[in-house]
Structure formats: C-alpha cells, structure tokens
N, C-alpha and C positions, 0 to 999 in steps of 0.2 A: 545673402540669406534674407534680406528684406523682401526681395521679389518672391522668394519661396514662401515666406510667411503670408505675403499678400495673396498669393495663389491659394494657399490653404484656407485663408479667411473667406475668400469668395466661394470656394468649394463647400465650405461648411454652411454658410448662410443660404446658399442657393441649392443645397442638396435636395434631390428628388425623393430620397429614401433615407430612413434612419440608419441603415447599414452604411451608406456612403458617408453620411455625416459623422458617424461614430469612428470609422476608419481614419478620416482626416483629423478628427479631434485627437485621436491617439497618436498620429504622426506629429502633430503640433506639440503634444505633451512630452513625447520622448525627446524631441528636438530641444525643448525648453529645459528639460532635466540635464541634458548634456551641456547646455550653456551656463548652468548654475555654477559650475566649477571655474568659469572664467570670471575675472575680478569685477568688471562692470556689470555683466549679466544683463545687458540692455535688451537682447532678444527675449530672454526669459521674462523680463519685466513687461515687455510688450504683450507676450502671451497671457500673462496674468491680467493685464488690463482688458484684453479681448474677451477672455473667459468671463470676467466679472461683468463687463458691459452687456454681453450677450445673454448671460444667465439670469441677471436680476433686473434688467431694465428693458423697456420698450423704447428704442432709440429713434422712432420715426418722428417724434416731435423735438428732437435735440437740435439745438442751434449753436453756432460758434459765436461766443461773446465778442471776439475780435472783429467779426463781420459787422456787428452793430456799430462799433466804434469807427470802422472804416467808412460806413455809409454817412455817419455824421460828419466825418472829416471831408468827404467828397462834396457835401453841400456847401461847406465853407470855402472849398478850393475847387470851384467848377472849372476854372480855366487851366488848372494844372493837369497836364496829360500824364505825367510820370507819377502815378499813385503807387504807394508801396504795397507790395503783396505780403500779407501776414499769414503765417502758418498757424493752425489751431493749437491750443495748449496741448501738451503731451498727454495730460490726463483725459482729454476728450477725443484724442485722435482715434482710438479704437471704436468709440461709440459713433463718431461721425463716419467712420469707415463702414460700420454695419448699416447705418442709415443709407449710405450711398449704394451698397450692394442690394439692399432690400428694394430701393426705388428703381434700380436698373433692371432687376429681374422680375418686378411686379409681384413681389412676395408681400403678404400682409405683415408677417412677423416670423421670427424663428419659432418653429413648432415646440410645443412643451416637452416632448421626449428628448429633443436635442438640447433644450435648455437644462434638463436634468443632468445630462452627461457633462455639459459644460460646467455646471455648478459643482459636480463632484470633482472634476479635474481642477477647478479653481482651488478648492480646499486642499487637494492633494499636492498641487504645485506649490502652494503657499507654505504647507507644512514641510515640503522638501527644501524650500528656500530657508526656512527657519533652522532646519536641521543642519544645512551646510554652514550657515552662519554660526551655529553652536560649535561646530567642529573647528572653525577657523580661528576663533578668538578664545580668550580665557576670561573667566569671571573676575572682575575687579582688578585686572592687570593694567596698571597705569601706563606702562610702555606701549601696550597695544592700544590703549585709549588715545594716546597722543598720535600714534602712527596711523591708525585705521579710522580716526575720526570718532572714537568712542569705544567703550567696552562692549562686550557681547550683548548684554541686556539693553543697553542704550541704542545700539544699532538695530536690534529687532524692534525696539519700541518705535524708532523712527519709521521703520517699514510699515508697521501697523498704522501709524499716524498718517502716512501717505495713502494707504488704502482707504482709511476713513475719510480723508480729505477728498479723494476721488469720488466716493459715494455722494458726499455733499455737493460737489461741483456738478456732477451729472444731474442731480435733482434740480439744482438751481438753474441749470442750463436748458431745461425743458424735457429731459428724459423722464419717463414715467416708470416709477418703481413698481414691480409686481407685488401684489399683496397676497397674504396667506388666505386660503379658502375660508377660514373662520373669522379672519380679522374684520371683513366688511360686515358680517352679521352681528358682531359683538360691539361695534362702535356706538350704536344707539343705546344699548343696554348698559354700557359701562360709563355713562356720563356722570352718574352719581358717585362712583368710586374712583379712586386714584388710578390713573392709567399706568400699568406696569412698565410700559415702554418709556414713559416720561420719568418714572422713578429710576429706571436703569440708566437713563441718560444723565440724571442728576448724580447718581453714584459715580459714573464715569468721570463727570466733570469735577467732582469733589477730589477723586484720587489724582486726576490729571493736574489739578492745582498743586497738590502735594509734590508730585513729580517735578513740575516746572520750578517750584520754589526750591527744591533740593538741588536741581541742576544749576540754577542761577547762583545760589549761594556757593556751590562748589567752584563755579567759574570765577566768582568774585573773591573767593578765599575768605569769606566772612564766616568763620567758625572753625571748629576742629576738623582737620583734613580727613582723618580716618572715619569720623562719624559721618561727615558729609558724603564720603565715597561709598561707605556701606549703605547709607540710606538711599543714595541714588541708584545703586545696583538693585536693592531690594524693591524699591517702589516702581522702577521701570519694568522689572520682571513681573510684578503683580499686575501692573497696568497692561502689559502685553497679554496676560491671561484674560483679563477682563474684556479687552477689545476682541480677542479671538472668540470669546463667548458671545459677545454682541454680534459678531458676524453671522452666527447661527440663526439670528432673528430674521435674516434676509430670506426671501423666498423667490423661487423661479416661477411663481404663479400656480394656478389650478389647472388640472387637465380637463379634457372635455367631459369625461365621465366622473360621476360622484364616487368617491372612495371614503366612506365614513370612518372605516376602521383606521385608515392611515391618518385621517384628520385628527382622531382622538389621540393616537400616539404622538402626532406632531404637536398637539396642544400640550401634552405632558412634557415634552422636551422644552417647549417655549417657556412653560411655567418654571421648570427647573432652572433654565438659563437665567431668568429674572431673579430667582432666589439666590443663585450662586453669585451673581454680580453684586447684589446688595450685601450678601455676607462677606464677600471679599473686601468691599469698601470698609466694613466694620473692622475686619481683621487688620487691614493696613493702618487704620487709625489707631487701633490698640497697640500694635507693635511699634509704630512710630512714636507713640507716647512713651513706651518703655525705653526706646533708644534716646529720646530727647531728655527724659526725666526719669532717673532711677527710682525716685520715690513713688512713681505712679503705678508700680507693679504690686498688686495684691495688697492694697491698703487694708482690706478686710479678708477674712478667710473665705467669704462667699464669692469674692471676685473671680471671674473666669480667667484662666490662663490663656493669653492671646496666642501663644505658640500651639497649645493643644487645640484651640479652636481652628487655627489655620491648618494644622495637620489633619484634623478630622474633615475639614472642608475639602482639601485636596484628595483625600482618600475617597470621599463620597463622589467627587467628580470623576475620578478614574473608575469607580465601580458602577457608575450610572450609564444609561444610554448616551448621555452627553459626551462622556470621555471614553466610553467603552463600547459595549454592544448589548443588545437585548435579544432574548430568545424569541425565535419565530419571525424576526424581521429581516428583510433583505433590502433596506433602503440604501442605495449607493451614495446619496448625498450625506446622510448621517454618518455612514462609515468613514467617508473622507474627512468630514468635519471633525469627527472624533480623533482622527490622526493628528489634526492640527491642534486640538485641545491638549493632547498628551504631550506634544512638544512644548506647548506653553506652560503646562504644569511643571515640566522639568526645569524650565527657566525660572519660574517663581520659587520652586523649592531650592534651586541653586542660589537664588538671592537671599533666602533665609539662612542657608548655610554660610554664605559669605559674611553676613552680619554677625553671626556667632563667632566665626573665625577671626574677624577683624576687631571686634569690640569686647571679646570676653575678658581681655586683660584690663580694660578701662572700666567696663560696666559689670560689676560683680553680680548684679541682679539678673543679667541675661543667662548666666549659668544655671540659676535657679528655675528658669523656665522649663528646662528639660526634667520633667518630673514623671511620676508614675503614669499620669494620664497620657502624656505624649507617647511614652514607650508602649503602653497598652494599645493605643490606636495603631501604631506602626506594626507591632508584632501580630495583632489579631488580623490586620488587613492582609498580611502575607501568610501567616501560619494557620489562620482559622481561629474562631472564637474559643474552641475548647483547648487550644494548645497551652494557654496560660493557667488552666485549672489543674489542680492536683487530683490524682486518682482516676484519670480518664483512660489509662493505658489498657486496663482489662476490658473496659466498655468498648473501646475502639476495636480491639481484636474480635470481640464477640459480634459487634455490628458488621465488621467487614466480612467475617467468615459466614455469617448467616444472612447476609443481605440478599443473595440470589434466591435462597429458599423462601425467605419471607415475601419477596416480591412475587414469586410464582404463586404462593398460597393466597396472597391478597388479590392477585389478579383473578385466580380461579374462583375464589369466594365471591368476588364482586360480580362476576358473570352469573353465578348461580343465584345471587341475590336479585339481579335484574330479571332472571328467568322466573323466580318465584313471585316477584312483584307483578309480572305480566300474567300470572295465573297458571303457570305450568306446574303440574304435580310431578316432581322429579322422582319421588319414591315409587309412585305407581309406574312411571316410565321405566325405572330401573328394574322393577319386578318383571315387566313385560320383556325387557331385554334379556334377563337371566333365563327365561323359559326357552327362548329361541336363540340363545347365544351361539351355539355351535353353527346353526344355519347362517346366522348373520356373519360369523367369522369367515365361513367358507365364501359367502357372497362378497364380503369385503376383500378377501384375499384375491378373488378372481377379478374383481373390478379395480384393484389398487393400481395396476399398471396403466389403466385408462386415464386416471387423475382428472376426471371430469367434474371435480368439486368446484363450485363457484366461490371466489374469494372476495366478492363484494360484501362488506359487513351488512349493509341494508338488506341485500337479498338473502344472506344467511339468516338474519333475524326473521325475515318473512317466511323462510322455509321452516323455521322452528315454530312460529307462532300462528301461521295461517290455519284456517279451519280444516283444510284438506289434509294437513299433516297428521292429525290425530282425531279421528271421528269415532263416535260411539255407534255400535251396531244396533239394529232395531229389534233384535231378538230379546224379548223379555224386558223386565224393569231394569235389571242389573245388566247393563250392556258390557261388552268386552272392548277394551281399548285396542284399537287397531294402530300398531306402531309403524311409522314411516321409516323405510329402510335407510333413507339418506339423512335422517335426523342426527344419528350418532356422529357421523363424519362432519356434518355441518356444525354441530355443537363444538366439536373438537377444533375445527378451523376457526370458529368465532372466538373461542377462548384464546387460541394462539395469536389471533390478530390483535386482540385487546392487550395481551401480555406484551407483544412486540411494540405496540404503540406506547404503552406506559413506560417500558424500558427505554425506548428511544427518547421520550420526553425527559425522563430522569437523566439520561446520559447527556442530553443537550444542556440541561440546567447545570449539571456538574461541569461541563466544558466551559460554560460562561463563567462559573465561579472560579475555575482555575485560571482562565484568562484574566479576570479581574485581579486575582492574587499575583499573577505574573507582572501586571502593570504596576501594582503597588510595590513590588520588590525593588523597583528602581529607586523609590524613596528611601528604603532601608539601606540599599547599597551606598547611596550618597551620604547617608547618616553615619556610616562606618568607613568612609573613605579615608585615604592616607592623610589628606590635609586636615581632616577633623581630628583624627587620632593624634597627629603631631601638635595640634593647637592646645590640646589638654583640657578643653571645656566640657568634654563628655564625662558625666559622673560614672564612677565605677559601678554603682548600682544599675545604671542603664545598660552597661555592657554585659556584666556578669548575669544580670537578670534576664537577658535576652537569649542566653545560650541554650538553656534546657527547652524552652518552647520551640526554638528552631530545630533542635534535635528531634523532639517529639513529632513535629510536623513532617520532617524528612522521613522518619520511620513510618509514619502513617502513609505517606505517598509511596514508599517502597512496597508496603503491603498491598496497596491498591494496584500497583503495577503488576505484582505477582498474580493478583486475582484476575487482572485483565487478560492474562495469557490464556485462560480457559473460557473466555466469553468474547464472542465476536462483537457484541453490542458495546461492551466496555472498552474495546480497543479503539473506538472512535475518539476518545479523549486521551489515548495513551501518550501521544506526543506532548500534550500540555503537561501531563503528570511528570514525564521525564524532564522536561524543560524546567519546571518549577523545582524538582528535586535537585537538579544540577545547580540552580541558582542558590539554593539553600546550602549545598555543599561548598560552593565557592565562597559564600558569605562567611562560613566558619573558617575555611582553610586559608583564604586569601585576604580577608578583611579583619575579622575579630582576632585571628591569631597574631596580628601585629600590634595589638593593643598593649601599651605599657602605662601603668598607673604610677602616680607619684606616691611615695611612701607616706602613710599617715596612720593614725592609731586604729582606725576602723577597717582598713583595707584587709588586714589579716583575717579577721573574723568573717568578713564577707566572702573573701576568696576561699576560705576553708569550707564554708557552707556551700558555695557554688561547686567546689571540687567534689564534695560528698554527693551532691545531687547528680553531677555528671557521671560519677563512678556508678551510681545506681542505674542510670540510663545505659551506661556501657555494659552493665551486667545483663541487660535485656536486649542487646544488639541483635538485629535481624540478620546481618551478614557482615563480611569483612569490611565492606565499604562504609557501613554505618559505624562500625567499631573504630575505623580510622578517623572519622569525623569527631567522634567522642574523644579520642585520644588527643587530637589537636586542640579541642576545646578544653580538655583537662589541663594541658600545658599552659594555655592562655590564662586560665584561672590561677595556676600555681605561680606564674610570673608576677602576680600581684602581691605575693607574700614577701614581706621584707625578711632578710636573713633566713632564706628558705632552707639553707643547708643545716640549720640548727633546729628545724621544725620536725618534731617526732611524728606528728599526725600525717605529714606527707609520706614519711617512711612507712607508716602503717598502711596507707592506701595501696602502695605498690607491693608491699609484702602480701597483702590479701589478694591483689590481682595476680601475682605470680603463682601463689599457692593454688588459686582457683584454676588458672590456666594450665598448670602442670599436673594437677591431680584429678580434676573432674573431666570426664569424657564429654559431658554435655555443657561444658563451659562456653559462654558466649564471647569470651575475651580472646583476642588474636595477638600474635606476636608483634604486630605493627604498633601496639600500645607502647611496648618497651623500646622498639626500634626508633620510634618518634622521639622518645625522651633522650636516647643516646645521641641523635643527630641534632635535635633542637636545643637541648640543655645539657651539653657534655660536661659541664661543671657539677651538675646535680646527679647525673646518671650513676657514676661509680659509687656515690654515697648510699643511694637507696636500692640499687639493683645488684651490686656485686654479691652480697651474701645470699639473697634468695635465689639468684641464678645459679650459683655454685651448687646449692641444694637441689635445684631442679635438674641440673646436668647429671646428677647422680641418681635421682629417684623419680624422674618424670615417668608417666605411665606408658609412654610409647617411645620408640627410637627416634621418631620424627621430632618430638618435643625435646628430647635430649640434645639432638643436633641443633635445634633452634636455640636452645639455651647456650650451647657452646659458641654458636655464631654471634650471639649478642655479647658474650664475654669477650670474644676476640675483637668485636667492633669497638669496644671501649678502649682496648689496648691499641688498636690500629689508628683511631681518630683522636686519641688523647695527645695533647701537646706536652712534650717533655718539660718545657719551660713555663708551664701553666702558672698563672698568678694565684690561683685558688689553692691555698695550702691544704684545705680540707679534702678537696678532690684528689690532689696528688698523694696525700697520705693514705686515702682510702684505696687507691690503686696499689700502692706498695704494701699496704697492710694485708690485702687479700691475695697478693701474688703467690705466696706459698701454697694457699689452698687451691688457687687456680691451677698451679703446676701439678698438684696431686690429682685434681679432678681430670686434667688432660691425660695424665698417665693411666688413670683408672678407665677413662673412656676408650683409650687405645686398646686396652685389654678386655673391655666389656664384650661379652659374647653376643649381645643384642645389636652391637654396632660393627659387626664384622663384614657387612656388605660394603662393596667398593665405594658407593656413594656416601655412606655414613663415615667410613674410614677417611675418605678424602676431606670431608668437612673438618674432622678432628685434626688431621695433619695440617691443614691450612690455618686453623686457629692456633695450633702450636707454633707455626712459623711467625704469626703476628705477635704472639706472646714473647717469643725469644727475641724478635727484633726490637720490641720495646725494652726488654732487659738490656740489650746491647747498647741502646741509645742513652742509658743512664750513666751518670758520671761515676757512680759507685755500685757495687753489687747489691742486688735486692733478693738473691736466693743463695742459700748455702750449698756447699758441695754435696752434702747428703741429699739435697732435694733435686739437684740437677743431674747427678749421675744416674739415678733410676729412670728419669725421664729420657736421658740420652740412650740408655740401653734399650728401652722400649721402642724408641724411634728407629734404632738400628735393626732391631728384631722385625719390626713392621716393614722396613725397607727391604729386608731380605726376602720377605714373603710377597711383596708387590710384584705384579706382572707388568704393570705400566712402567715404561722407561721414565716418563715424566715424574711419576711419584717416587721412583727410586732415587732420581736426582734430587727431588725435594727433601727426602729423608736424609740424604747425604749432606746437603747444605745445612739443614737444621742441626744435624749432629756436629758438623764442623763449627757452626756458630756457638753451640753450647760449650764446646771445648775451649773456645776463646773468651768466654764470658768471665768477667771478674766475679769472684765468690764473695758472699757477705762475710766480713771479718777477715778476709784474706790480707788486706792492707796492714792490719795490726800485726798479723802473724809474720809477714815478710819483714817488717821493720825490726821485730824482735830477733829474727833468725839471721840478720845481716851481720857479717863479721868484717873487720878491717882488712884491707889488702895487705899481703905479705911484702916486706921490703925487699 
C-alpha cells in the first residue's frame, strides 16, 4: 500500500488537469477512510500529512533538518567512508515528497483549485478520524485509559497536538505557509491594535497549561482522583475544540482571480473563530474554578453562570457558518471544516456531562449550575424561540395556514409597487385592457401553445417599461394609450418569477434553520442520556419544564409537514422537518420517559402542574402519533408523584380523558393514552381506569369505542400479576370484577356489537377475564354473576358460524363451570356432615 500511496501522490501533484487530480484525491481519501478502522491507521495518518502539507504550504523551500546535522558531522569525519543514512522526520516526509515531485516534473507549485480540494479532504478525513476515535473509547473510562493509552478526549487531544506540531515543524523547516487574501493587506493597518491571531494563540496556550497541569497531577496522584479525572476529561475536550477552531485559520492561498464576496465571507468566519477561541478560554477558566472551589460559584447574583455561558457558546458555534452552514454559499472547505467542528463540539459537551456525572455527589454547587438559563438555551436551540412562550398555539396555526396566501399577496404587491415607482399607470392600463379584453383573450388563447414568452427578468422589465410598449398617439391633445399585446403575459411572468425567487429564498432559510436545530438536538440528547438520568443531578424542573416546549415544537413541525404536501417549494425542506420531528419524538419516548426523580416535598406540585399542561396539549393533538408522545410524557410526569395511587388529581385527569374520548366525536384523544398507562404503569392503571372504562364500554358513542374500552379492560386482567405486591391495585381489580362481568354480558347482548369483528373482541376479553378469575386462590364472583354470563356465552356460541369461535365459547363456558364461587367455601364447610360409621 505504500507504493500505491506514492503513486497517487505523484499523480496528484503532477496532474495536468483538475479532473485528474480530483479523481486521485478521492481515491486516496477513500483508501484512508478504510484504513481508519485498523488500529494503527498508519496509512491514514500519512494521507492526513500529505493533504495538510499540500493544501496549506509551499514546500519548495522545505529542507530536512537531519541533512544539516549530517553535513556538519561529515566535516568532522572526512575520512570515515561509512556515513549513516538518516531518514527525514515523519512529520516532514509528506512535504519533502511533494517538493521532490514538484522539482522532478518542473511544476511551480500545486494549483490553487487542487489545494482547495486537498484542504476540504484534510478536514473531512480528520473529522472521520475523530469520529472513529469517539466510537472506540468511552468518556472517562479508566480501564480504557490504561489499556488504550488514554481516554477518548485525551487521545483526540494528542491527535490535535500532533497536527499542531506538524504545522510548526513545517514552518520552521522552510515551508512557506499560504496566507489569506486579506491577511497581507491588513498587516500594516493592524499594527496599532492587538493582533487577533496572537490573542487566539495566547488563549490556546492558557488552556493548554490548564490541561497539562491536570494531566500531570492525575499521573502523580496529587489530589482527589475523581476531581482530577473529570477535570482532565473536560479540559482536553475543550482544548480539542479550540484547536479544531484554530485549524480553520489556515488557508490554501488566494486564487488567480479576485473574489471579493468570498473574501468578505471568509473574513466573517475568521473573526468568529477568534471570538469563539477567546470565549472558550473564559468558559474553561470559569468551570475549572467551580470544580476546584465550590465557593467560587455565584458569589453575587450578577455573576454569570459558566455552564449557561458554555452552553450558549456551543449552540452559537453549531448555528453559525463555523459549525454549520450559511445560505447561498457552496464553499467545500468550510463545509468540511464545519464537520470537524461538530465532532469537536460533541467531545467538549461530553466532557461537561462527565464532570457533572462524576462530581455531582461531591460538589453540590455543580447541580445548581443547571438553571433556567441553561435549559432555555438548549430548548430554544432545538424547539425554536416561541416554543417556551405561552399562548403561541393559535398564532402558529394561523401563521402556518395563511403563510402561502400572505407570501403571494406580498410578492404581487411588491411587483406592482416597483411598477408604480417606475412610472407605470396601472389603472389606465387596466381600463385599456377591459375595452379589448375579449380580443386579447382570443389572441392569448391562440398563441398560448407557442409559449414564446421570454423568461429573463431583465428582458421582461424592459418589455414592460420601454417606450415602444405604450406610446401615445398624435391625434389631439388627449392621446389614446396604445396597449402592447405582450405586456399582460410579460407582467404575469415577471410576478411569477419574483414569487418563485422569494419562496425559494425563504425555503432555503428555513432549511438552514432546521439543519441548525438538528445539530443542536445532539446536545439535548446527551443532556437526557441514560447516564445523566441515573446520576440524579438533573433537577426535576429541568426535565418536566422541557416536555411541553418539545411537544409544541413537534406539533408545529407536523403541521408544516402537512402543509408541504400541497407545495412543491416547501417540499425541499421536507426531509429536515421529518428528521427533526423524529428526533423530538425519540427524545420524549426514549429519553425523558426513563426519568425517575427522588421523592421530595416539591416534586408532587411540579409534577401535577406538568401533567395538567401536558393534558391540555394532548387535548389539542394533531394526530395519533402526537397524542402518543403526549401520553408517554404524561406518564413520565406522573411517575414523579410520590404515593400516586392515593392522588385524586391523577384520577380526575384520566376520568376527564376517558369521558372526552368516549363521548365527543371531535375528541383529539386516542386510545393509546390508556393503553400506554396499562403497559407502563400496570399498578396505577386499574385504580384510575377501571371505573371510567366500564362506563365507556356501556355508553360510548360508537361500537368501535365500545370495543376499544373492552380491549383495555381485558388488557388489565391479562397483564396484571396475580401475586402483585400493590394491594391497592389488586383490590381495585377485584372490586370492579363484578361490574366488568356485567359489562361483558351486556356487550355480548348489545345490538350494536353483533358484527363478527365486534363479537370476537368481546369474547376474547371474556376469556382473559375468566382466566384471571381462575388464577385466583379464592372466588371473586358470585354464582348469580357467573351463571348469566355463562348462559350468554353458550347462546353466542350456538349462533357463531366460525368453528374457532364455537370452540372458544365452549372453553370459556367450561372454565366458568369450574370456577370457585365467592362465599362458596363457607357454604361448603357449613353443609359438610360426618361420615357414617
């Protein structure tokens, strides 16, 4: 493989066309990606060095430091024939290889377009390298740290340190670093002010000293082991992010042609990178201060929360062109560099989570860092700014429904404003049109199939505004306006073009916003991960306060997805909307649903308030999927209530829900709400559902809902454990058994449930109910209650045409005959007589 890479290197540097160079770069990149899964990944490291040396350096002046040492040693030992042959340092091998190929082929340097592609692939390969290392190790795992030479953030930190060292060695060895197009022009003017590059290097050095100090202390064992481990993981993760940002300051030089717009965008990115590096250094200092000294957190109310500052900074990075993307730009270098930044942001955020997980028991002030500011930043970055505000539901509906109409009105009005400003009398033109409308309609209909209308906007405007389109006749003072036949069609085409352009621009902005929210969703996912929920440092206010904004954002996305079905323009961002909606659904069902809070005095009030808000949101569900998310969220809130079986307010919530579901045709509540409670909280379901469901089975407004009520009742008997430790649940089951038996008998005789599919549901439910009674040690039904049910089952079995259902009825009847009756034991003991001698 070394010979293969050498061949590709020569083909890339000496390529005669950009196409040839690009194809060979892609072959080298794919080969390196495959090598990443191998443990040393030496070939992949070689490709990284080659891309870096070719993209950011002019290697024609590069020299091998070992050659200088060799020459000096030769002067001292002239008579020695066996002089040692030294190989160049590994960090310089790629640069020297490029220099060799350039000189052999008579090439001045690698062309700028090739350097752009090499730069993009350098960032992409480095981000793939970090991603593979992320998946191989675990944060803060000491066993992995000892076996693999360090934990995940430490290994990645060493990789970035090696890259930074290669940059420095190449510069000191004679390679000339390419400068940004604007850098050379600003050097003279910036002499009076502080150089941002120097400030960024100072910030990097400051944090690197903190990292080295933490690692040295951990190796020496001088301090608390948990604190040193958490601090090392956190600082190495943040330092890796800072170095990945610093890599974006490198440039592959300027092209031959001037591109001022790209230079301006590039300057904005560079300025943002410098600001992010400086802010990250401040955040690291602040959080390390809280880790080392508990009393340093919020001495005054005006002090900033370092965790909130760090969270806001990471969100800004992911939402900016540095870590995301910008509308209207197609820079391959920035796109690849952003991918690297996102991997580094994940690492820094994981370091913060590891600090909270490891030290929340020792440092009580760390738990206080998770306040309203932190949660607001996270929730708004994923759900949108309006998700945390009350009373936005109706506004969102109106805005979504009327968005298309308002856009068309604005577009049309804007065009007519432009026309009026240009001096066109639209009323007069309209009068002229009405006089000859029929003639124009016939002309337009005849010429419609030709479609010879010019679609260039500038030509359309010229057609509308040029003097030849509307000329005044010379007859008399009051001339007659001569209307151009093609003006109507040209005006319509112009309006349509401007409408399409504005809609496309708005759709692109919406897509960028959705992509930024998707990137920030990873931060929220990690915040509600299983390790965080198990550690117990996440406050109940943070969890329960996040549920309703997430549900609102999910519902808003579902509405926008429905609106996209009728618009081709809106379908361009349909994939991002669906992806974000799925992320929010998974966040509720797979993350927040597993939250368990420790019992305290305030948890009940907070949980009841959250349950009430979730129920209100459930009453406005858009579809069954959204209702299911609300149901799971409601159960997560109810689990935070201590002694929930004795809470009457929980009972009231489900009584209202079943009443609304079974009586209102326009109800937004679905049966999944009650089915989730039966399967997720089987100890609570019989207490709050049995009574209302029995009523619904008798009086629901449709046969379908009656059958659904019977299914839910039978599910509680089917899944309930006979040896349940919950006495209240067991007593609720037995207490309502008599009413359930009567409801099943009435349903079998109900005229609205005589269809085969309805009757089969009732018979299956009867089987589960009777099997539960059979599993009890004592009778739960009286003979007067079982005999009518048995007779009804036998009657239904005689009418059934299906052999399977006949068999089922026979089995149920036989089981009823063998059931112990309530009070039968006492009667048998009283009637027993002694045996005759």
